[in-house]
Every structure is written in structure tokens, then in C-alpha cells.
C-alpha positions in Angstrom: -13.3 -12.9 -7.2 -13.5 -14.8 -3.7 -11.8 -11.6 -2.2 -14.7 -9.6 -4.2 -17.6 -11.0 -2.5 -16.0 -10.5 1.0 -19.0 -8.1 1.7 -19.2 -8.3 5.3 -15.5 -6.4 5.8 -14.9 -3.0 6.3 -14.2 -1.1 3.2 -10.1 -0.7 3.7 -9.8 -4.7 5.0 -11.9 -5.1 1.5 -9.7 -3.2 -0.4 -6.5 -4.7 1.1 -7.8 -8.3 0.1 -7.9 -7.2 -3.2 -4.9 -4.9 -3.8 -2.5 -8.0 -4.8 -4.9 -8.9 -7.5 -5.9 -5.8 -9.2 -4.4 -3.1 -11.4 -4.1 0.5 -10.0 -6.5 2.2 -11.8 -9.2 -1.0 -10.8 -8.0 -0.4 -7.0 -8.7 3.5 -7.6 -12.2 2.7 -9.0 -13.3 0.4 -6.0 -11.9 2.6 -3.6 -15.5 4.5 -3.9 -17.4 1.0 -3.6 -18.9 -0.1 -0.1 -18.5 -3.3 0.0 -21.6 -4.0 1.3 -23.3 -3.1 -1.9 -21.7 -5.7 -4.0 -24.3 -8.3 -5.5 -22.9 -11.1 -4.4 -21.7 -13.0 -1.3 -20.8 -16.6 -3.0 -18.7 -17.1 -6.2 -18.2 -20.4 -8.0 -14.5 -21.9 -8.2 -14.9 -22.6 -11.7 -14.7 -19.9 -14.5 -14.9 -19.8 -18.1 -12.9 -17.9 -20.4 -14.7 -15.7 -22.8 -11.9 -13.5 -24.2 -8.5 -14.3 -25.1 -5.8 -12.0 -26.7 -2.6 -10.9 -26.5 -1.9 -9.7 -23.2 -5.5 -10.0 -21.8 -7.9 -12.7 -21.2 -11.7 -12.4 -19.5 -13.2 -14.9 -17.6 -16.9 -15.5 -16.8 -17.7 -16.4 -13.0 -21.0 -17.6 -11.7 -21.9 -15.6 -8.5 -25.1 -15.9 -6.2 -25.6 -12.3 -7.6 -25.4 -12.9 -11.4 -22.4 -13.9 -13.7 -19.8 -11.6 -13.3 -17.1 -10.7 -16.2 -13.3 -10.6 -15.1 -10.6 -9.2 -17.3 -6.9 -9.8 -16.7 -3.7 -8.2 -18.0 -0.3 -9.6 -18.2 2.6 -8.0 -17.4 6.0 -9.4 -16.9 5.8 -12.1 -14.3 2.1 -11.5 -12.8 -1.2 -11.3 -14.1 -3.8 -8.7 -12.9 -7.5 -8.2 -12.7 -8.0 -4.8 -14.9 -11.8 -5.0 -15.0 -14.9 -6.3 -13.4 -18.6 -6.0 -14.6 -21.7 -7.8 -14.5 -21.7 -10.4 -17.3 -23.8 -9.3 -20.7 -26.3 -11.7 -20.0 -30.0 -12.2 -21.5 -32.6 -9.2 -19.5 -33.8 -12.1 -17.3 -31.5 -14.5 -17.2 -31.8 -16.9 -14.2 -29.2 -16.5 -11.3 -27.2 -19.6 -11.1 -27.2 -21.8 -8.6 -23.9 -22.6 -6.7 -25.3 -25.5 -5.0 -24.5 -29.3 -6.0 -27.7 -30.4 -7.2 -29.3 -33.3 -5.7 -30.2 -35.6 -8.3 -26.8 -35.8 -9.7 -27.0 -33.9 -12.9 
């Protein structure tokens, strides 16, 4: 996710940063993406697991552009991202704040 929100890079450099973490099919899909069109520039370092099944897991990340679900696949000794999509949030849900609260809550 950290590399996905690096939107100031050229498309080639952006894809190079994602390649070690994604399955070839996802890389093919992302090859048609202009990094400047990614709707986020920051991501929370913490994720929430939203699905776990044999060989795959999905995690929800908060970004400054909304929540994103990332699905991973396990194969042999590696775990790669196979899908990345906006979370199925309630319409009109607030965009999460990624900065610490000053009130301590």
C-alpha cells in the first residue's frame, strides 16, 4: 500500500515499486493506471483483516482517499497482492483521518 500511494512517480517507476508485491495478473491491470489518478496519497500503517480463507486473505487499509481492500494470495513461500479495490463502505461514509488525534482519543 505504501508503494501504491506514491503517486508522484512516473508510471514505469510506480509499477516497478509494486512489482515485487503483486501477482502478474494484477500488474497487467495496473499497467493501464496513471499513478496520478490513484485517489490517495497517504495510508495508515495498520490494517484490519476482513476475510481469511485457505490460501487468501483480505485486509482493509485506511487512506486519505477512503478505505481500500487488498486481497493477498499465498503461494509456496510468498504472499502477493492479487486484488486491490475500494472498500465496500456505506455511501457518504467519512474519509478516515490518518493523523493522530490531539485529544488523545
